[in-house]
DRENSE-562716 format. One line per 4 residues: number of its first residue (from 1); their letters; for each residue z, x, y of C-alpha. Coordinates in pm, 1 decimal. Layout:
<domars>
NUM) a) Z,X,Y ~ ...
</domars>
This chain:
<domars>
1) xxxx) 3354.7,-826.4,-938.8 ~ 3046.7,-930.1,-1134.3 ~ 2705.9,-762.9,-1129.3 ~ 2541.4,-1081.4,-1006.9
5) xxxx) 2765.3,-1076.3,-699.0 ~ 2629.4,-732.4,-610.4 ~ 2276.2,-868.7,-654.8 ~ 2362.8,-1164.9,-431.3
9) xxxx) 2500.2,-934.0,-163.6 ~ 2188.8,-713.1,-164.1 ~ 1958.8,-1012.8,-138.7 ~ 2152.1,-1159.2,154.3
13) xxxx) 2150.0,-817.5,321.9 ~ 1772.3,-795.0,283.6 ~ 1691.5,-1150.0,399.1 ~ 1962.0,-1156.4,669.2
17) xxxx) 1986.5,-1529.3,602.0 ~ 2213.4,-1697.3,346.0 ~ 2000.3,-2011.8,324.7 ~ 1682.0,-1814.1,257.0
21) xxxx) 1857.9,-1600.6,-4.7 ~ 1999.5,-1911.3,-174.6 ~ 1651.6,-2063.0,-202.2 ~ 1514.7,-1744.8,-362.0
25) xxxx) 1775.6,-1742.0,-639.8 ~ 1791.6,-2123.3,-665.7 ~ 2159.1,-2175.7,-582.9 ~ 2320.6,-2380.3,-308.9
29) xxxx) 2395.0,-2223.0,28.1 ~ 2770.0,-2307.3,9.6 ~ 2790.7,-2146.3,-337.3 ~ 2627.2,-1826.1,-217.1
33) xxxx) 2844.6,-1814.9,95.6 ~ 3153.7,-1852.4,-126.5 ~ 3046.1,-1562.3,-350.7 ~ 2986.1,-1335.4,-50.1
37) xxxx) 3330.5,-1426.4,86.9 ~ 3484.5,-1348.9,-252.2 ~ 3317.6,-1007.5,-251.9 ~ 3440.4,-938.4,100.6
41) xxxx) 3788.4,-1045.9,-8.4 ~ 3786.9,-799.4,-297.0 ~ 3670.1,-520.3,-68.9 ~ 3910.8,-609.7,209.5
45) xxxx) 3646.5,-600.5,485.9 ~ 3376.1,-821.3,633.7 ~ 3030.5,-693.7,543.0 ~ 2824.3,-897.4,790.3
49) xxxx) 2820.7,-983.3,1160.0 ~ 2677.4,-1315.6,1276.3 ~ 2383.6,-1284.8,1516.6 ~ 2262.7,-1630.3,1621.5
53) xxxx) 2155.0,-1816.0,1307.7 ~ 2120.5,-1496.9,1108.6 ~ 2359.2,-1235.2,980.0 ~ 2330.1,-857.1,985.7
57) xxxx) 2511.0,-583.7,801.3 ~ 2793.0,-423.8,999.3 ~ 2900.9,-62.4,947.3 ~ 3095.2,-154.7,632.0
61) xxxx) 2806.6,-358.5,498.1 ~ 2551.8,-81.7,558.6 ~ 2769.1,166.8,371.8 ~ 2829.8,-71.2,81.6
65) xxxx) 2463.3,-175.6,61.3 ~ 2348.1,184.1,18.0 ~ 2567.8,228.1,-289.7 ~ 2516.4,-124.4,-426.1
69) xxxx) 2140.0,-82.1,-413.7 ~ 2167.8,252.8,-591.9 ~ 2373.7,87.5,-868.9 ~ 2109.2,-182.3,-920.3
73) xxxx) 1830.5,76.9,-929.0 ~ 2019.9,287.1,-1182.8 ~ 2070.7,-15.2,-1407.5 ~ 1702.6,-111.4,-1378.3
77) xxxx) 1600.6,242.0,-1474.1 ~ 1843.3,235.2,-1768.5 ~ 1689.5,-92.9,-1883.7 ~ 1338.0,56.3,-1869.1
81) xxxx) 1447.0,365.6,-2059.8 ~ 1615.4,159.7,-2332.3 ~ 1305.4,-54.3,-2368.9 ~ 1099.9,258.6,-2415.6
85) xxxx) 1340.2,389.0,-2680.4 ~ 1323.0,53.9,-2859.8 ~ 945.4,64.0,-2849.4 ~ 922.6,-224.7,-2602.9
89) xxxx) 683.1,-43.1,-2376.7 ~ 597.0,-132.6,-2018.2 ~ 228.6,-231.3,-2040.7 ~ 153.8,-422.8,-1718.8
93) xxxx) 142.6,-231.0,-1391.6 ~ 98.7,-332.8,-1029.4 ~ -107.2,-115.8,-794.5 ~ -110.9,-187.7,-420.0
97) xxxx) -375.5,-43.2,-187.7 ~ -495.7,-54.4,171.8 ~ -833.8,99.1,75.8 ~ -986.4,-150.0,-166.3
101) xxxx) -1334.9,3.7,-133.5 ~ -1217.1,286.0,-359.9 ~ -1081.5,58.2,-631.9 ~ -1373.6,-88.3,-837.7
105) xxxx) -1466.1,236.9,-1013.9 ~ -1103.4,324.9,-1083.5 ~ -1018.1,-15.8,-1229.3 ~ -1332.3,-30.3,-1440.5
109) xxxx) -1278.7,315.5,-1586.9 ~ -909.2,247.9,-1649.8 ~ -975.9,-69.5,-1847.2 ~ -1240.1,99.8,-2059.2
113) xxxx) -1016.7,393.5,-2146.3 ~ -682.7,208.8,-2170.2 ~ -742.4,-130.4,-2334.7 ~ -374.7,-154.1,-2432.5
117) xxxx) -256.5,-146.7,-2068.8 ~ -303.1,-394.2,-1783.6 ~ -347.9,-274.0,-1425.3 ~ -329.5,-542.8,-1155.7
121) xxxx) -441.0,-455.4,-803.0 ~ -335.4,-616.7,-474.9 ~ -464.8,-531.0,-128.7 ~ -207.5,-513.1,150.8
125) xxxx) -143.4,-351.3,484.8 ~ 57.9,-32.0,507.9 ~ 401.6,-179.1,585.9 ~ 371.6,-432.1,303.1
129) xxxx) 283.3,-149.7,62.5 ~ 594.1,45.8,160.8 ~ 807.0,-265.2,111.3 ~ 649.6,-337.8,-229.2
133) xxxx) 716.0,18.3,-350.7 ~ 1077.1,18.8,-235.3 ~ 1144.8,-324.6,-385.1 ~ 964.8,-218.8,-707.8
137) xxxx) 714.1,-500.8,-681.2 ~ 452.6,-224.4,-703.9 ~ 457.1,56.6,-958.1 ~ 213.5,267.5,-758.0
141) xxxx) 9.4,253.2,-440.2 ~ -311.6,418.7,-326.9 ~ -288.0,444.7,48.5 ~ -427.1,623.2,353.0
145) xxxx) -314.6,776.9,585.2 ~ -35.3,935.3,373.7 ~ 294.6,746.3,358.5 ~ 582.7,946.7,498.9
149) xxxx) 908.7,794.1,376.8 ~ 1220.9,961.4,243.1 ~ 1228.3,739.0,-65.9 ~ 856.8,747.8,-149.2
153) xxxx) 671.5,1030.3,-322.3 ~ 319.5,1107.9,-200.0 ~ 45.0,1306.3,-373.4 ~ -297.6,1356.5,-217.6
157) xxxx) -571.3,1238.9,-454.4 ~ -872.5,1342.5,-247.1 ~ -1005.1,1388.6,106.5 ~ -1299.2,1183.7,228.3
161) xxxx) -1558.6,1202.0,504.4 ~ -1709.3,945.1,738.8 ~ -2047.6,770.1,745.5 ~ -2168.4,494.3,976.2
165) xxxx) -2374.3,194.3,866.2 ~ -2597.7,65.9,1148.0 ~ -2797.2,-255.9,1195.3 ~ -3162.0,-191.0,1108.2
169) xxxx) -3281.7,-238.1,1468.2 ~ -3011.5,-31.4,1636.9 ~ -3141.9,244.2,1870.9 ~ -2921.8,503.1,1697.2
173) xxxx) -3135.9,459.7,1385.5 ~ -3371.7,711.9,1545.4 ~ -3114.8,990.0,1500.4 ~ -3079.2,1177.1,1170.7
177) xxxx) -2703.8,1212.6,1215.5 ~ -2452.2,1090.0,1471.3 ~ -2179.4,1228.0,1690.1 ~ -1852.8,1040.4,1726.1
181) xxxx) -1928.0,1010.3,2098.6 ~ -2242.7,811.4,2011.1 ~ -2015.3,528.9,1896.4 ~ -1831.3,480.2,2225.9
185) xxxx) -1830.3,112.5,2333.6 ~ -2038.0,11.8,2029.0 ~ -1960.2,-310.3,1839.4 ~ -1763.4,-242.2,1520.8
189) xxxx) -1663.7,-435.6,1210.2 ~ -1341.5,-296.0,1065.4 ~ -1023.1,-383.1,881.5 ~ -704.0,-474.3,1074.7
193) xxxx) -442.6,-218.6,1176.6 ~ -241.0,-115.7,870.1 ~ -544.4,-94.3,643.4 ~ -677.3,249.6,556.0
197) xxxx) -1024.7,239.2,709.6 ~ -892.2,113.6,1044.4 ~ -599.8,355.8,1067.3 ~ -819.1,654.1,984.8
201) xxxx) -1097.6,538.5,1214.7 ~ -849.3,507.8,1501.4 ~ -733.9,866.9,1439.1 ~ -1091.1,999.4,1442.2
205) xxxx) -1184.5,811.1,1759.3 ~ -862.5,900.9,1940.8 ~ -921.7,1269.3,1867.0 ~ -1260.7,1245.1,2045.6
209) xxxx) -1158.6,1010.1,2326.4 ~ -1392.2,740.3,2195.0 ~ -1322.1,366.8,2217.0 ~ -1547.3,136.4,2012.3
213) xxxx) -1546.4,-239.2,2065.9 ~ -1385.7,-417.2,1768.0 ~ -1578.9,-743.5,1728.9 ~ -1464.5,-840.7,1377.7
217) xxxx) -1147.9,-759.3,1187.7 ~ -1153.4,-843.7,817.2 ~ -906.7,-742.5,545.3 ~ -1197.5,-761.9,299.0
221) xxxx) -1375.8,-433.6,374.7 ~ -1652.5,-518.9,125.8 ~ -1782.6,-775.6,377.0 ~ -1860.5,-511.7,641.8
225) xxxx) -2216.7,-433.7,514.9 ~ -2304.0,-804.2,528.4 ~ -2200.0,-827.1,893.0 ~ -2395.9,-510.0,970.3
229) xxxx) -2706.9,-650.4,801.4 ~ -2682.0,-955.4,1027.6 ~ -2677.0,-730.4,1334.2 ~ -2320.8,-814.5,1436.3
233) xxxx) -2219.4,-450.7,1472.7 ~ -2176.5,-122.9,1287.8 ~ -1918.5,-17.3,1031.1 ~ -1753.5,301.6,911.3
237) xxxx) -1807.4,360.9,537.5 ~ -1614.7,619.7,331.0 ~ -1827.2,905.4,200.2 ~ -1705.3,858.9,-156.7
241) xxxx) -1833.9,500.6,-148.8 ~ -2168.0,604.8,4.5 ~ -2233.9,877.5,-251.9 ~ -2187.4,627.4,-535.6
245) xxxx) -2427.6,370.4,-392.6 ~ -2797.2,460.5,-374.9 ~ -2867.2,191.6,-116.6 ~ -2592.5,315.2,117.7
249) xxxx) -2707.1,677.2,84.1 ~ -3038.9,586.2,246.2 ~ -2891.3,346.9,504.3 ~ -2586.4,535.6,635.5
253) xxxx) -2568.5,807.8,901.1 ~ -2331.5,1101.8,866.5 ~ -2097.0,1191.0,1150.9 ~ -2191.5,1551.7,1221.2
257) xxxx) -1892.5,1650.3,1433.8 ~ -1605.9,1550.5,1204.7 ~ -1533.0,1624.0,839.3 ~ -1221.7,1410.8,847.7
261) xxxx) -1185.4,1048.1,762.3 ~ -907.0,1009.2,509.8 ~ -642.3,1176.9,300.5 ~ -619.1,922.1,19.2
265) xxxx) -285.5,940.6,-159.3 ~ -103.4,817.2,-466.5 ~ 246.4,687.8,-389.3 ~ 546.8,584.3,-594.7
269) xxxx) 919.3,530.9,-545.0 ~ 1110.8,854.5,-597.8 ~ 1410.4,707.2,-776.7 ~ 1219.6,479.9,-1014.6
273) xxxx) 1232.4,569.1,-1383.3 ~ 885.6,641.8,-1519.0 ~ 812.5,547.5,-1878.0 ~ 550.2,729.9,-2081.2
277) xxxx) 301.9,461.7,-1980.1 ~ 387.5,510.6,-1612.8 ~ 310.0,879.3,-1653.7 ~ -6.0,797.6,-1845.7
281) xxxx) -130.4,577.4,-1561.7 ~ -37.6,836.8,-1301.4 ~ -221.0,1111.6,-1489.2 ~ -526.8,888.7,-1524.0
285) xxxx) -546.6,820.7,-1148.7 ~ -500.7,1186.8,-1057.3 ~ -765.9,1296.5,-1307.5 ~ -1007.7,1019.8,-1208.5
289) xxxx) -1015.2,1135.8,-848.5 ~ -1010.5,1509.5,-925.5 ~ -1309.0,1711.5,-793.7 ~ -1430.9,1781.9,-1148.6
293) xxxx) -1421.7,1418.9,-1262.0 ~ -1737.8,1213.7,-1291.3 ~ -1696.4,861.8,-1157.0 ~ -1824.8,569.0,-1357.7
</domars>
């Protein structure tokens, strides 16, 4: 049994399609099918059941996959540790988030203070973030609400509050602050389900029995103020963003009857080996969002 055969098996298990797996690793479908059959022959059991055009792990396959995946993770961690010992340090990191409004200050400060490291950010919905962490496509994630998964570690970075940005001619502009009930049946611009602002907004509204009218869903939360300025609707803005923008401070209304909007968390895969640079990045993010830190 060769290591590559274990990798082939795991990929087929994850795609549930031999043809798709073959395209990913650039081999022919008959070749990959032959290697899976050879592995099953060595083990003395079938690992997959055929379901229509796809295949799914059977009880033997599920058991074998759990251990095979652990072997591959252990070898990947060993490779990272050896590279660190050799001085071949991990210097490029991938950060996924579903709350991109919080990212500009973090990324700017990180690049100023860590010119020898590269931090690349991608925005994604919650389920994609979990997948990216587990598959080690992402080194870290900043996500809200907190991720609860047995293989993912979660640390709260900070808690945030809620503000509402209104069109300039909206009747609610007459009020100094708002109640959540004021927003019932109002037009809202918000991110899709799975993104932090939307998921937290839904929790706040559900707790008060309030149902706003979602008129625009956009994964780019930075566009919300532009839609509001055009009178399309209102938008929820995180307090941390408001307090760092003089224009928003004067334009936004605080929600007086809720202090909750978001528990914003740092996430990483529990079993992944962390190099010194991984730890350095983690410490930077925790310190950046600490109550005593001054944002830039």
